[in-house]
C-alpha positions, 0 to 999 in steps of 0.5 A: 067806526071802529075808531069812533067807538074807542073815542066814545068810550074814552069820553065815557070814562072821562065822563065817570071820572068827572062824576066819581072826582066831584063826588069825593071833592065833598069831603076834605078826606077824599078831595085829593084823590078826587081832584087828581081823579077829575085831572086824569079824566079831563087829560083822557078827555083832551087826548081823545078830543085831538085824536079825534079829527085824525080822519079829517084833513084839516087840523090845528095841531100846531096852535093846539099845542102851543096854547097847551104848552103856554097854558101849562107853564103859566099854570104851573108856576101860579100853583107853586108860587101864589100864597094860600091867602091869594087863592081867592084872586087866583080863583078869579083869575081862571074864572076870568080867563075862561070867560075870556075863552068863551068870548073869543069862541062867540066873536068867532062864530058871530064873525062867520054868521055875518061875513057869510061863511056860516048860516046858523039857525036862530037857535044857534045864534041864540046859544053863540050870543048867550055865550058871548054875553055870559062869558063877558061878564065872567071875564071883566066881573072876575077881572074886577073881583081879582083887583078888588080882592088884591087891593088894587081897587077900592070900592067907593071908587067904581061905584055910586048910589043906586048903583042897581039901577045902572045894572038893571038898565045894562040887563035890559039893553044887553038882552034885547041886544041878544034877542035882535041879533038872533031874530034880525039875522042876516041883516045884522051888521058886524058893527052891532056884534062889536057894540054888543061885546063892548056893552056885554063887557062894561056890563061884567065890570058894572055888575061887580062894582057894587058887591063887596064885603062879606058878600064878595065870596058869593060873587066868586061862586056866581061868576064861577057858575058863569064860566061853567054855563059858557063852556057848556054853551060852547059844547052846544055850539061845537057838538062837543059832549064832553065839553057840555057835560064839564060845563054843565058839572061846573055850572050846576055845582057853582049855581047851587053853591051861590043859592046855598050862600044866599040862603046862608046869607039871608039874601036874595039871589035876584038881588045879586043878579041885578048887582044890588046885593050887599053893596058895599058900606062906608066906614062907620066911625068908631066913635059910633060905639059911644064911650065904650072901652076895649079890653085887652088881655095878655097872652099869659092870661088868655092861656089860663082861660083857655087851660081851665076851660071845658069848651073852646071855639075857634072862629077862623077869619081872613086874618088866619089866612093872612098870618098862616096861623092855622098850623099853629092854631092846630097845636094850641088845639092839640094842647088843649085837648090833652087837657081835656078841653073840648075844642071845635071850629065855627065856619061861617059860609062867607069867612074869608075871601071865597066860598070854603076858604076856611075849610081849605086852611083848616084841612091843610092844618090837618084838623078833623073835619068832624071838628068843623061846625058850620052856622046852624051848627055852632050858634046853639052851642054858643050859650054853653061855650066857656071860650070862643077865640076869633082869629081874624074874623070881623064882619062874621062876628058882627052883632050889627047883624042882629040888633041894628037896623040901620047896618048894612049887614042887618039881616046877615046871619052871623056867628053869635059868639057873644053869648058865650062865657068869654069872647077872645079876639085875636086882631091887630088893631081895632080897624073895621073889616072888609065890609067897612063898618065898625064891630061893637063885639069889641067893646062888649062886656065878655070880650076881651082884645088879644092885640097882634099878629095872629100866628105870633099870638098863637105861638105865644098862647101854646107856649103858656099853655105848655107851662101851666 
């Protein structure tokens, strides 16, 4: 009894550290300590769970130790070697592996139930089936998201017209099989369980297949919430309170973030679930802009325009991450502010390839958090801004979302940078963005194209500003 008391205290401390760590993650200034605190709390929880079964005659410490060693080595190598531009892919892999764990747990429990090794009730079976279904969707969905983000799979090769109807059929089939397995037990065959797993895995792939473009950060957030929900369900299966608590935190945080991003994108969460959310569009030919011509600008002229401005807003995008130009952008920011120029950063909710991608980049460059403006804060000041510098962003500054009803992104809130007095778009070429559509902003009368690698262009701008 006394031994159990210490275990309970350790788990309570772990839960408190989870909560405090999650709270501190809400600000870049405290995010690092919050992450370390939550990690320490997880360490305490793991040690407590390892000690807990000591009173039992059976344990699997060798298997546990082996899994921890292998997982730690892989995780450490991935964390050390992965590039910041590949962080969305890494997040997708982590989500996928979490889902795979849930699939294994659900499979083991259903195997024992169908082979007479356990006799779960209807409620317990529903939890197991839920874990298996959501884990399967999270696993294969995350793997496809990884492949898409890494450029290994093209959207047009895994989807077709009206793909959402197939996904709705999958939802009906998987839910029907889930209920049948729970209600018809013990008459359920193990073959039906295997069929259910296969269908669930296929649905996870099909669920993500039609989603692409600027919508990918939303599906990553949704899959993250799925992984959390499976962890919470596993906690219910094994009566593990700390697993339940951690899963609830991850699932709730991911769900809230998904809803907020859907609202920011003017989309429906229901459309995400059926897989019809922001289906990838085919490219629109650049000729659709008519006879308009994109005007280019030299680094020297751009530097003069920036130097003599009163206000400048940077709009970072995935191109900033690819070029690793965030620190060069911060240097230019400091040079301009030394000349009395007000500098801000406009962050679109789905800029980059995952939620918060641009915030992480700018935090790494020590850009003060108060200088970061969200969509609702940035758009009202655009018409008062002298120069907006778009660094590698494309779809999130596309005016087609507002004035072209036939556009695939029509209705999506975007940063209305064309309202500024001057716009400079830093890009390698006039190629389409991740959504695969042309951007009329490139040909706007107030816009100038600064072609080249974002990092090199930033460095050239900084040199030119220093000489003024």
